[in-house]
VEXDREN-2710 file (C-alpha; in Angstrom, 1 decimal):
% VEXDREN-2710
k/r/px/py/pz
1/UNK/72.5/108.2/95.9
2/UNK/76.2/108.1/96.8
3/UNK/79.2/107.1/94.8
4/UNK/80.6/103.6/95.2
5/UNK/82.7/103.5/98.3
6/UNK/81.4/106.6/100.0
7/UNK/80.3/110.3/99.5
8/UNK/83.0/111.2/97.0
9/UNK/80.1/112.3/94.7
10/UNK/76.4/112.0/95.5
11/UNK/72.9/113.1/94.6
12/UNK/69.7/113.9/96.4
13/UNK/66.2/115.3/95.8
14/UNK/64.5/118.3/97.5
15/UNK/60.8/118.6/96.4
16/UNK/61.0/118.0/92.7
17/UNK/64.6/119.3/92.2
18/UNK/67.5/116.9/92.0
19/UNK/70.9/118.1/93.1
20/UNK/73.9/116.2/91.6
21/UNK/77.2/116.8/93.3
22/UNK/80.1/115.6/91.1
23/UNK/83.8/115.6/91.8
24/UNK/86.2/117.2/89.4
25/UNK/89.0/115.7/91.4
26/UNK/87.9/112.1/90.8
27/UNK/87.2/112.3/87.1
28/UNK/87.0/109.1/85.1
29/UNK/84.8/106.4/83.6
30/UNK/83.5/105.2/86.9
31/UNK/82.0/108.6/87.9
32/UNK/80.7/109.1/84.4
33/UNK/78.8/105.9/84.5
34/UNK/77.3/107.0/87.9
35/UNK/76.3/110.4/86.3
36/UNK/74.6/108.5/83.5
37/UNK/72.6/106.4/86.0
38/UNK/71.6/109.6/87.9
39/UNK/70.6/111.4/84.7
40/UNK/68.6/108.4/83.5
41/UNK/66.8/108.2/86.8
42/UNK/66.0/111.9/86.9
43/UNK/64.9/111.9/83.3
44/UNK/62.3/109.2/83.8
45/UNK/61.1/110.2/87.3
46/UNK/57.6/111.8/87.1
47/UNK/58.1/113.5/90.5
48/UNK/61.2/115.3/89.5
49/UNK/61.1/118.2/87.1
50/UNK/64.5/119.9/87.6
51/UNK/68.2/118.9/87.9
52/UNK/71.0/121.1/89.1
53/UNK/74.6/119.8/89.0
54/UNK/77.6/121.0/91.0
55/UNK/81.3/120.5/90.4
56/UNK/84.3/122.1/92.1
57/UNK/86.2/123.0/89.0
58/UNK/83.9/124.9/86.5
59/UNK/82.7/124.2/83.0
60/UNK/84.5/127.3/81.6
61/UNK/86.5/130.2/82.9
62/UNK/87.8/133.4/81.4
63/UNK/90.5/134.0/84.0
64/UNK/93.2/131.4/84.7
65/UNK/92.0/129.9/81.4
66/UNK/92.3/126.1/81.3
67/UNK/91.9/125.8/85.0
68/UNK/88.6/124.0/84.6
69/UNK/87.3/120.5/84.7
70/UNK/88.0/118.9/81.4
71/UNK/86.0/115.8/82.5
72/UNK/82.9/118.0/83.1
73/UNK/83.3/119.9/79.9
74/UNK/84.1/117.1/77.6
75/UNK/82.2/114.2/79.0
76/UNK/79.8/114.8/82.0
77/UNK/77.9/117.8/80.7
78/UNK/76.7/115.9/77.6
79/UNK/75.4/113.2/79.9
80/UNK/73.7/115.6/82.3
81/UNK/72.1/117.5/79.4
82/UNK/70.7/114.3/78.0
83/UNK/67.6/115.4/79.8
84/UNK/66.2/119.0/79.5
85/UNK/65.5/118.8/83.2
86/UNK/69.2/119.7/83.7
87/UNK/69.1/123.5/83.7
88/UNK/72.1/124.7/85.7
89/UNK/75.7/123.6/86.5
90/UNK/77.3/125.4/89.5
91/UNK/81.1/125.5/89.6
92/UNK/83.6/127.1/92.0
93/UNK/87.4/127.1/92.4
94/UNK/87.7/130.6/91.0
95/UNK/87.0/133.5/93.4
96/UNK/84.5/135.5/91.4
97/UNK/81.2/135.2/89.6
98/UNK/80.7/134.1/86.0
99/UNK/77.7/133.0/84.0
100/UNK/77.2/131.5/80.5
101/UNK/75.0/129.2/78.5
102/UNK/76.3/125.9/77.0
103/UNK/76.5/126.1/73.2
104/UNK/74.5/123.0/72.4
105/UNK/72.0/122.5/75.2
106/UNK/69.4/124.7/77.1
107/UNK/71.5/124.9/80.2
108/UNK/73.3/127.6/82.2
109/UNK/76.7/127.3/83.9
110/UNK/78.0/129.6/86.6
111/UNK/81.0/130.1/88.8
112/UNK/79.8/130.8/92.3
113/UNK/83.1/132.1/93.7
114/UNK/81.7/133.2/97.1
115/UNK/84.6/135.0/98.7
116/UNK/88.0/133.7/100.0
117/UNK/91.1/135.3/98.3
118/UNK/91.5/137.8/95.6
119/UNK/91.0/137.2/91.9
120/UNK/90.8/140.2/89.6
121/UNK/91.4/141.3/86.0
122/UNK/95.0/141.5/84.9
123/UNK/96.1/138.9/87.5
124/UNK/96.3/135.9/85.2
125/UNK/96.0/134.6/81.7
126/UNK/92.6/135.6/80.3
127/UNK/90.4/134.9/77.2
128/UNK/86.9/136.0/76.1
129/UNK/84.7/132.9/75.3
130/UNK/81.4/133.1/73.6
131/UNK/79.9/130.5/75.9
132/UNK/80.5/132.8/78.9
133/UNK/78.2/135.9/78.9
134/UNK/79.7/137.6/81.9
135/UNK/82.6/137.4/84.3
136/UNK/82.5/139.8/87.3
137/UNK/85.4/139.9/89.7
138/UNK/83.3/140.4/92.8
139/UNK/82.6/138.2/95.8
140/UNK/79.0/137.1/95.4
141/UNK/76.1/134.8/96.3
142/UNK/73.1/133.4/94.5
143/UNK/69.4/132.8/95.2
144/UNK/67.5/130.2/93.2
145/UNK/63.7/130.4/93.3
146/UNK/61.8/127.5/91.9
147/UNK/58.1/127.8/91.2
148/UNK/57.1/124.2/91.3
149/UNK/53.6/124.6/90.0
150/UNK/54.5/126.8/87.0
151/UNK/57.8/125.1/86.4
152/UNK/60.0/128.2/86.4
153/UNK/63.4/128.9/87.9
154/UNK/64.5/132.5/88.7
155/UNK/68.1/133.0/89.6
156/UNK/69.6/136.2/91.1
157/UNK/73.2/137.0/91.9
158/UNK/74.3/139.6/94.6
159/UNK/77.7/141.1/95.1
160/UNK/79.1/141.9/98.5
161/UNK/82.7/142.9/97.9
162/UNK/85.5/143.7/95.4
163/UNK/89.0/142.8/96.4
164/UNK/90.5/145.8/94.5
165/UNK/88.7/148.3/96.8
166/UNK/90.7/149.7/99.7
167/UNK/90.2/147.7/102.9
168/UNK/87.9/150.4/104.4
169/UNK/85.3/150.0/101.6
170/UNK/86.0/146.5/100.4
171/UNK/82.6/145.2/101.6
172/UNK/80.6/148.2/100.3
173/UNK/78.6/146.6/97.5
174/UNK/75.9/145.8/100.0
175/UNK/74.1/142.9/98.1
176/UNK/74.1/144.8/94.8
177/UNK/72.2/142.7/92.2
178/UNK/74.7/142.0/89.3
179/UNK/72.9/139.2/87.4
180/UNK/69.5/137.7/86.9
181/UNK/68.4/134.8/84.6
182/UNK/65.6/132.3/84.4
183/UNK/64.5/129.0/82.9
184/UNK/60.9/128.2/82.1
185/UNK/60.1/124.6/81.1
186/UNK/57.6/123.8/78.3
187/UNK/57.9/127.2/76.5
188/UNK/58.2/127.6/72.7
189/UNK/61.5/128.3/71.1
190/UNK/62.2/131.4/68.9
191/UNK/61.2/131.4/65.2
192/UNK/63.9/130.6/62.7
193/UNK/65.4/133.7/61.2
194/UNK/66.8/134.4/57.7
195/UNK/70.0/135.7/56.3
196/UNK/69.2/139.0/54.5
197/UNK/70.9/140.6/51.5
198/UNK/71.8/140.2/47.8
199/UNK/74.8/137.9/47.2
200/UNK/74.4/137.5/43.5
201/UNK/77.8/138.9/42.5
202/UNK/81.2/138.1/44.0
203/UNK/81.9/140.2/47.1
204/UNK/85.1/141.7/48.5
205/UNK/85.7/141.7/52.2
206/UNK/85.0/143.1/54.7
207/UNK/81.4/141.9/54.4
208/UNK/78.5/142.2/56.8
209/UNK/76.1/139.4/57.3
210/UNK/72.6/140.5/58.5
211/UNK/69.9/138.4/60.2
212/UNK/66.1/139.1/60.1
213/UNK/64.5/140.3/63.3
214/UNK/64.2/138.1/66.4
215/UNK/60.7/136.6/67.0
216/UNK/59.6/134.8/70.1
217/UNK/56.2/133.2/70.4
218/UNK/56.8/132.9/74.2
219/UNK/57.4/136.6/74.5
220/UNK/61.1/136.1/75.5
221/UNK/63.9/138.6/74.9
222/UNK/66.6/138.1/72.3
223/UNK/69.8/136.8/74.1
224/UNK/72.1/135.4/71.4
225/UNK/72.8/135.0/67.7
226/UNK/74.8/132.2/66.3
227/UNK/76.4/132.8/62.9
228/UNK/78.1/130.1/60.8
229/UNK/79.9/130.3/57.5
230/UNK/81.0/127.1/55.8
231/UNK/82.4/126.0/52.4
232/UNK/79.7/123.4/52.0
233/UNK/75.9/123.5/52.2
234/UNK/75.9/120.9/55.0
235/UNK/78.1/123.1/57.2
236/UNK/80.5/120.3/57.9
237/UNK/83.5/122.5/56.9
238/UNK/82.9/125.6/58.9
239/UNK/85.1/128.7/58.5
240/UNK/83.3/131.0/60.9
241/UNK/81.4/129.7/64.0
242/UNK/80.6/132.4/66.6
243/UNK/78.0/133.1/69.2
244/UNK/77.3/136.8/70.1
245/UNK/75.4/137.5/73.3
246/UNK/73.2/140.5/74.2
247/UNK/75.9/141.4/76.8
248/UNK/79.5/140.4/77.2
249/UNK/80.9/141.4/80.6
250/UNK/84.7/141.0/80.3
251/UNK/87.1/143.2/82.2
252/UNK/86.6/146.3/84.3
253/UNK/87.1/150.0/84.4
254/UNK/90.1/149.9/86.7
255/UNK/90.7/152.2/89.7
256/UNK/89.0/153.5/91.6
257/UNK/85.6/151.8/91.0
258/UNK/86.5/148.6/89.1
259/UNK/83.1/148.5/87.5
260/UNK/82.3/145.6/85.0
261/UNK/82.7/146.5/81.3
262/UNK/80.2/145.3/78.7
263/UNK/82.2/144.8/75.5
264/UNK/78.9/144.1/73.6
265/UNK/77.4/147.4/74.4
266/UNK/76.1/149.0/71.2
267/UNK/76.7/145.8/69.2
268/UNK/73.9/144.8/66.9
269/UNK/73.1/141.1/67.5
270/UNK/71.6/140.9/64.1
271/UNK/74.9/141.6/62.3
272/UNK/78.3/140.0/61.9
273/UNK/81.2/141.6/60.0
274/UNK/83.6/139.3/58.2
275/UNK/87.1/141.0/58.3
276/UNK/89.2/141.6/55.2
277/UNK/91.3/138.6/56.0
278/UNK/88.5/136.5/57.5
279/UNK/88.0/134.2/54.6
280/UNK/90.1/133.0/51.6
281/UNK/88.7/133.5/48.1
282/UNK/86.0/131.0/47.2
283/UNK/82.3/130.1/47.6
284/UNK/80.7/129.9/51.0
285/UNK/77.4/129.3/52.7
286/UNK/76.0/131.4/55.7
287/UNK/73.3/130.7/58.2
288/UNK/72.1/132.1/61.6
289/UNK/70.0/131.1/64.5
290/UNK/68.6/132.9/67.5
291/UNK/68.5/132.1/71.2
292/UNK/66.1/133.6/73.7
293/UNK/66.5/134.6/77.3
294/UNK/65.1/131.1/78.2
295/UNK/68.3/129.4/76.7
296/UNK/66.2/128.0/73.8
297/UNK/67.6/128.0/70.3
298/UNK/65.6/128.5/67.1
299/UNK/66.1/126.3/64.1
300/UNK/68.8/127.3/61.7
301/UNK/67.9/129.7/58.9
302/UNK/68.0/128.5/55.3
303/UNK/71.6/128.7/54.0
304/UNK/72.6/131.6/51.7
305/UNK/75.5/131.1/49.2
306/UNK/78.0/133.8/48.4
307/UNK/81.4/134.2/46.8
308/UNK/84.5/136.0/48.1
309/UNK/87.1/137.6/45.8
310/UNK/90.2/139.7/46.5
311/UNK/90.7/138.3/50.0
312/UNK/93.7/139.3/52.2
313/UNK/93.8/135.9/53.9
314/UNK/97.3/134.7/54.8
315/UNK/98.8/132.1/57.1
316/UNK/101.4/129.3/57.5
317/UNK/100.1/125.7/57.0
318/UNK/98.9/124.2/60.3
319/UNK/96.2/121.9/61.6
320/UNK/94.7/121.4/65.0
321/UNK/91.9/119.5/66.8
322/UNK/89.8/120.6/69.8
323/UNK/91.2/117.9/72.1
324/UNK/93.2/114.7/72.2
325/UNK/90.5/112.2/73.2
326/UNK/87.2/111.7/71.3
327/UNK/84.3/109.3/71.7
328/UNK/84.1/106.5/69.1
329/UNK/81.7/107.5/66.3
330/UNK/81.6/111.2/67.3
331/UNK/82.1/113.8/64.6
332/UNK/85.7/114.9/64.3
333/UNK/86.8/118.4/63.3
334/UNK/90.2/119.3/61.9
335/UNK/90.9/123.1/61.8
336/UNK/93.4/124.1/59.1
337/UNK/95.1/127.3/58.0
338/UNK/97.6/128.4/55.5
339/UNK/96.7/126.0/52.7
340/UNK/97.9/126.7/49.1
341/UNK/94.4/127.4/47.9
342/UNK/94.6/124.4/45.5
343/UNK/91.3/122.5/45.3
344/UNK/93.4/119.3/45.6
345/UNK/94.9/120.1/49.0
346/UNK/93.5/117.5/51.5
347/UNK/93.4/116.2/55.0
348/UNK/93.7/112.5/55.8
349/UNK/93.1/110.5/59.0
350/UNK/95.4/107.5/59.5
351/UNK/96.1/104.9/62.1
352/UNK/99.3/105.5/64.1
353/UNK/102.1/103.7/62.4
354/UNK/100.6/104.0/58.9
355/UNK/102.8/105.6/56.2
356/UNK/100.7/107.8/53.9
357/UNK/101.2/106.7/50.3
358/UNK/102.0/103.2/51.3
359/UNK/98.7/102.8/53.2
360/UNK/95.4/104.4/52.3
361/UNK/93.9/106.9/54.7
362/UNK/90.9/105.7/56.8
363/UNK/89.1/109.0/56.1
364/UNK/90.0/112.0/54.0
365/UNK/88.6/115.2/52.5
366/UNK/89.7/117.9/50.2
367/UNK/90.0/121.4/51.7
368/UNK/88.2/124.0/49.5
369/UNK/90.1/127.0/50.7
370/UNK/93.2/128.2/52.5
371/UNK/91.7/127.9/55.9
372/UNK/88.7/126.5/57.7
373/UNK/87.4/123.4/59.4
374/UNK/86.9/120.0/57.9
375/UNK/84.3/117.8/59.7
376/UNK/84.4/114.0/59.4
377/UNK/80.9/112.9/60.4
378/UNK/80.6/109.6/62.3
379/UNK/84.2/109.9/63.4
380/UNK/86.4/106.8/63.8
381/UNK/86.3/103.5/65.8
382/UNK/88.4/103.2/69.0
383/UNK/92.1/103.6/68.4
384/UNK/95.2/105.7/68.1
385/UNK/95.1/108.0/65.0
386/UNK/96.7/111.0/63.4
387/UNK/95.6/113.8/61.1
388/UNK/97.9/115.0/58.3
389/UNK/97.7/117.9/55.8
390/UNK/98.7/117.3/52.2
391/UNK/98.9/119.3/49.0
392/UNK/98.2/118.9/45.3
393/UNK/96.6/115.4/45.5
394/UNK/99.9/114.0/46.7
395/UNK/101.5/112.9/50.0
396/UNK/103.7/115.9/50.7
397/UNK/102.8/116.9/54.2
398/UNK/102.7/120.7/54.6
399/UNK/102.1/120.9/58.4
400/UNK/102.9/119.0/61.6
401/UNK/100.8/115.9/62.2
402/UNK/98.2/115.9/65.0
403/UNK/97.8/112.8/67.1
404/UNK/94.5/111.8/68.8
405/UNK/92.7/108.9/70.4
406/UNK/89.1/107.7/70.0
407/UNK/87.8/106.0/73.1
408/UNK/87.1/106.6/76.7
409/UNK/89.8/108.4/78.6
410/UNK/91.4/106.0/81.2
411/UNK/91.4/106.9/84.9
412/UNK/94.4/107.1/87.2
413/UNK/94.2/107.0/91.0
414/UNK/96.6/107.0/94.0
415/UNK/95.9/106.7/97.7
416/UNK/96.9/110.2/98.6
417/UNK/98.7/113.3/97.2
418/UNK/101.8/113.4/99.5
419/UNK/104.3/110.6/100.1
420/UNK/107.4/110.5/102.3
421/UNK/110.8/110.3/100.7
422/UNK/111.7/106.7/100.1
423/UNK/108.1/105.5/100.2
424/UNK/106.5/103.5/97.4
425/UNK/103.9/105.4/95.4
426/UNK/101.0/103.1/94.5
427/UNK/99.1/104.0/91.3
428/UNK/96.2/102.2/89.7
429/UNK/94.6/102.6/86.3
430/UNK/91.3/101.6/84.9
431/UNK/89.3/101.9/81.7
432/UNK/92.5/101.7/79.6
433/UNK/92.7/101.0/75.9
434/UNK/94.8/97.9/76.5
435/UNK/97.6/98.5/74.1
436/UNK/100.6/96.2/74.6
437/UNK/103.0/99.2/74.6
438/UNK/100.7/101.7/76.4
439/UNK/102.6/103.1/79.4
440/UNK/102.2/105.2/82.5
441/UNK/104.8/107.9/82.9
442/UNK/105.9/109.8/85.9
443/UNK/107.1/113.4/85.1
444/UNK/108.3/116.3/87.2
445/UNK/105.9/119.2/87.1
446/UNK/106.8/121.7/84.4
447/UNK/108.3/118.9/82.2
448/UNK/106.2/117.9/79.2
449/UNK/106.3/114.3/77.9
450/UNK/109.2/113.8/75.5
451/UNK/111.9/111.2/75.0
452/UNK/114.0/110.9/78.2
453/UNK/111.9/113.4/80.1
454/UNK/110.2/110.9/82.5
455/UNK/111.3/110.1/86.0
456/UNK/109.8/106.6/86.0
457/UNK/107.5/104.5/83.8
458/UNK/105.8/101.2/83.5
459/UNK/104.2/99.5/80.5
460/UNK/100.6/98.5/81.2
461/UNK/101.0/95.1/79.5
462/UNK/97.9/95.2/77.3
463/UNK/95.4/95.1/80.2
464/UNK/92.5/97.5/80.9
465/UNK/93.2/97.8/84.6
466/UNK/96.0/97.3/87.0
467/UNK/98.3/98.8/89.7
468/UNK/102.0/99.6/90.0
469/UNK/104.2/100.8/92.8
470/UNK/106.8/103.4/91.9
471/UNK/109.9/103.3/94.1
472/UNK/112.9/105.6/94.4
473/UNK/111.3/108.9/93.3
474/UNK/113.4/111.8/94.6
475/UNK/111.9/114.6/96.5
476/UNK/109.7/116.7/94.1
477/UNK/106.4/117.5/92.6
478/UNK/105.1/115.0/90.0
479/UNK/102.3/114.0/87.7
480/UNK/101.4/110.7/86.3
481/UNK/99.8/110.3/82.9
482/UNK/98.7/107.5/80.6
483/UNK/100.4/107.5/77.1
484/UNK/99.7/105.4/74.0
485/UNK/101.8/103.0/72.0
486/UNK/105.2/103.7/73.3
487/UNK/104.6/107.4/72.3
488/UNK/103.8/110.6/73.9
489/UNK/100.1/111.2/73.3
490/UNK/98.4/111.7/76.7
491/UNK/94.9/110.3/76.9
492/UNK/94.2/110.7/80.6
493/UNK/93.9/113.6/83.0
494/UNK/97.2/114.2/84.8
495/UNK/97.3/112.8/88.3
496/UNK/99.4/115.1/90.6
497/UNK/101.3/114.1/93.7
498/UNK/104.4/115.0/95.7
499/UNK/107.3/113.1/97.3
500/UNK/108.7/114.8/100.4
501/UNK/107.6/117.9/102.2
502/UNK/108.3/121.6/101.5
503/UNK/110.0/120.8/98.2
504/UNK/110.1/124.2/96.6
505/UNK/112.9/126.7/97.5
506/UNK/112.2/130.4/98.2
507/UNK/114.8/133.1/98.3
508/UNK/114.9/136.9/98.4
509/UNK/117.7/139.1/96.9
510/UNK/117.4/141.3/100.1
511/UNK/116.4/140.3/103.6
512/UNK/116.0/143.9/104.7
513/UNK/113.6/146.2/103.0
514/UNK/113.1/149.9/103.4
515/UNK/109.5/151.0/104.1
516/UNK/107.5/151.5/100.9
517/UNK/110.0/149.7/98.6
518/UNK/108.8/146.8/96.4
519/UNK/110.5/143.4/97.2
520/UNK/110.9/140.3/95.1
521/UNK/110.5/136.7/96.1
522/UNK/112.1/134.0/93.9
523/UNK/111.1/130.3/93.8
524/UNK/112.2/127.1/92.2
525/UNK/110.8/123.5/92.3
526/UNK/107.1/124.6/92.6
527/UNK/104.2/122.3/92.1
528/UNK/103.2/124.0/88.8
529/UNK/99.5/124.3/89.5
530/UNK/97.5/127.3/88.3
531/UNK/96.7/128.6/91.7
532/UNK/99.9/128.1/93.6
533/UNK/100.7/131.3/95.5
534/UNK/103.3/133.1/97.6
535/UNK/102.0/134.4/100.9
536/UNK/103.3/137.2/103.1
537/UNK/102.8/136.9/106.9
538/UNK/104.0/138.8/109.9
539/UNK/106.6/136.9/112.0
540/UNK/104.8/134.7/114.5
541/UNK/101.5/134.4/112.6
542/UNK/100.6/131.0/111.2
543/UNK/99.0/130.4/107.8
544/UNK/95.3/129.7/108.0
545/UNK/94.8/131.5/111.3
546/UNK/93.9/134.8/109.8
547/UNK/97.4/136.3/109.5
548/UNK/97.7/136.5/105.7
549/UNK/98.8/140.0/104.7
550/UNK/99.0/139.7/100.9
551/UNK/99.4/136.8/98.4
552/UNK/100.4/136.6/94.8
553/UNK/99.6/133.7/92.4
554/UNK/102.6/132.3/90.5
555/UNK/100.5/131.5/87.4
556/UNK/101.3/127.8/87.3
557/UNK/105.0/128.3/87.0
558/UNK/107.4/125.9/88.7
559/UNK/110.1/128.6/89.0
560/UNK/110.3/132.3/88.7
561/UNK/109.5/135.2/90.9
562/UNK/106.8/137.6/92.2
563/UNK/107.2/141.2/93.3
564/UNK/105.2/142.6/96.3
565/UNK/104.3/146.3/96.1
566/UNK/102.9/147.4/99.5
567/UNK/103.7/151.1/100.1
568/UNK/102.0/151.1/103.5
569/UNK/103.6/147.8/104.9
570/UNK/104.5/148.7/108.5
571/UNK/108.0/148.4/109.9
572/UNK/108.4/144.9/111.4
573/UNK/109.5/141.3/110.9
574/UNK/107.8/139.1/108.2
575/UNK/108.2/135.9/106.3
576/UNK/107.1/134.5/102.9
577/UNK/106.3/131.0/101.8
578/UNK/104.9/129.1/98.8
579/UNK/101.5/127.3/99.0
580/UNK/99.8/124.9/96.7
581/UNK/96.6/125.3/94.8
582/UNK/94.6/127.8/96.8
583/UNK/95.3/126.0/100.1
584/UNK/97.3/126.7/103.2
585/UNK/99.6/123.7/102.6
586/UNK/103.2/125.0/102.6
587/UNK/105.4/123.5/99.9
588/UNK/108.6/125.6/100.5
589/UNK/110.9/126.9/103.2
590/UNK/110.0/130.1/104.9
591/UNK/112.1/133.2/104.2
592/UNK/112.2/135.7/107.0
593/UNK/113.0/139.4/106.4
594/UNK/112.6/142.8/108.1
595/UNK/111.0/146.0/107.0
596/UNK/112.7/148.9/108.7
597/UNK/113.8/152.5/108.2
598/UNK/117.4/151.6/109.1
599/UNK/118.3/148.2/107.7
600/UNK/121.7/148.0/109.3
601/UNK/122.6/146.3/112.6
602/UNK/121.7/148.5/115.6
603/UNK/124.5/147.6/117.9
604/UNK/124.3/148.8/121.6
605/UNK/127.0/148.8/124.3
606/UNK/125.4/147.4/127.4
607/UNK/128.4/147.0/129.8
608/UNK/132.1/147.9/129.7
609/UNK/134.7/146.5/132.1
610/UNK/138.0/148.3/131.2
611/UNK/140.0/146.4/133.9
612/UNK/139.1/143.0/132.5
613/UNK/139.1/144.1/128.8
614/UNK/135.4/142.9/128.4
615/UNK/132.6/144.6/126.5
616/UNK/128.9/143.3/126.5
617/UNK/127.0/144.2/123.3
618/UNK/123.5/143.6/122.1
619/UNK/121.5/143.9/118.8
620/UNK/118.1/142.9/117.4
621/UNK/118.2/140.0/115.0
622/UNK/116.2/138.7/112.1
623/UNK/115.1/135.1/112.3
624/UNK/117.1/132.9/110.0
625/UNK/119.9/135.4/109.5
626/UNK/123.5/135.1/110.6
627/UNK/125.6/137.8/112.3
628/UNK/129.4/137.9/112.3
629/UNK/131.0/139.5/115.4
630/UNK/134.3/140.9/114.5
631/UNK/137.1/142.7/116.4
632/UNK/140.1/144.9/115.4
633/UNK/142.9/146.5/117.3
634/UNK/143.6/149.3/114.8
635/UNK/140.7/149.3/112.3
636/UNK/143.3/148.0/109.8
637/UNK/142.0/144.4/109.9
638/UNK/139.0/142.6/111.3
639/UNK/139.1/139.2/112.9
640/UNK/136.0/137.0/113.4
641/UNK/135.1/136.4/117.0
642/UNK/131.9/134.5/116.7
643/UNK/129.0/133.8/114.3
644/UNK/125.6/134.2/115.8
645/UNK/122.3/132.9/114.4
646/UNK/119.4/135.2/114.6
647/UNK/116.0/134.1/116.0
648/UNK/114.1/137.4/115.8
649/UNK/115.0/138.4/119.3
650/UNK/117.9/140.4/120.8
651/UNK/121.3/138.8/120.8
652/UNK/123.8/139.5/123.6
653/UNK/127.5/138.7/123.6
654/UNK/130.6/139.4/125.7
655/UNK/133.7/140.2/123.8
656/UNK/137.2/140.0/125.5
657/UNK/140.1/142.0/124.1
658/UNK/142.9/141.4/126.6
659/UNK/144.5/144.7/125.4
660/UNK/144.0/148.3/126.4
661/UNK/142.2/149.4/123.2
662/UNK/140.0/147.7/120.6
663/UNK/137.1/148.0/118.2
664/UNK/134.0/145.9/117.7
665/UNK/131.5/145.5/114.9
666/UNK/128.6/143.1/114.0
667/UNK/128.1/142.4/110.3
668/UNK/124.9/141.0/108.8
669/UNK/126.2/137.9/107.1
END
């Protein structure tokens, strides 16, 4: 079952297992509708018991955080998990292994990084997420074993290499098993637990919540505990919402072994401590549930009520939401902090353009404490909205507003990702809200939408689909995005493209480096993608042909610098260049330099004709450098004779004096 128009995304069945290959690079309503059709077909097919999905960008990642597929996480996974036949999502893009369980559904997600380039702890931005149970910076492979008769899946993961090891022992892990998990269909879920303890009197923080023991009728092990604390018995306004797993592999031990570290070692899954500033004073409700090693959750425990007094909770007023785009009718959560503590502080939801006080809010709720989460069940109809935080039953806003949209995210497409300078860039949109003042903006990478920040724009004219051609874009890296109502709320994924070739500029403060010294490479005008990188090559080697010596990611910056530290880099000629998004596509000039014990010009006298006043000299050159040949009659002043461009070879020149005595030198320009 292929996508419309070809094999951009596709699905097939082997035995009674369906494999669904989605495309994180073609996200949008069209692919989501196709995924829904596939999930419906698999869910109702009697000869198909399992579904495994694949997507290049992963569901979640703890390194290079945010470099995931928002389409998969926010839209497609819910559709895939509409049937419990969907048991596993396999992602890639990151060069390591990771495994977790989705919060809401009995499904695993992994990153199968395989091998390729390095990725290790401390290299990028990092965060520890409770829906990721382990991240291991090894090159790995997996084996999935389906028992079709007993309806079980056993998964094993094996490590082969660690990029932090010295070259001689990099591949020394020898298929070490680093993870194992399973899914068994038709098994019973764990029994519902209870929250233990006496909460009759007000309690000061810190406070430890304790669960009853884990019980599994299916004989499964305890994998996770999910604790929630809310200011209401329905748990709509949650203050604490955390999952704790039996293991949490995050980070490593460092040199020389770089072994994974389990930050959950010794942690009791049946306990959760609320810190001294974890809750404001007030009354709360607590509950817990258990998950087994088969990904199944128990029911929630009965709620237990308790009161907090003497809290150290502090914070400036602020609100946020977990995204910008939400489905119509879906529950909406507004996180708030730093309230006054007044029982008449409140959060209101308004249509864009409404003035609070002149127009009533569409939805509103009091906030019962200084911080927490307000849930608006049933959400809002399609439209452009904002949330606002008010105090004392009035209309004084005590925090910045948060804009959001309810509806399907529109899709943007273009024919290719690179255009020649002067070419028209065609861009189409579909599934759009259709606002008369909605617009598509073109921005330089690294520039956020703001007044006057765009390079070009077009209003959509109130239609749901259409196409524009953008002319006159100067050389550069760009993204297109769909924005609402003449404002700056983005509701689409950013569509990236470039105009021109090798746009970025690289430079080095020094083009000659002593052996063992670190050297810095500066760049401007980069694409701004998380896995752009600067590569080091020996002169004459070509990218992609096995000549890469070392590379450094630039962490999504459009300008800045990286420093190479290679104590054993041999004497010789090298070059560096900038590449885009884990590819060998060069997006900058090459900068050539030399590593040598003597970084000066090694001038040799090859011939000397005293009668004619001629001297032939020679010296080795660096590619891309200029050399100034100078003469002097008395060392009191130097005159340029010639400027010679270096090509990496030996330069030879004949210098004529016309006098009986003279001096020659060659200066690296």
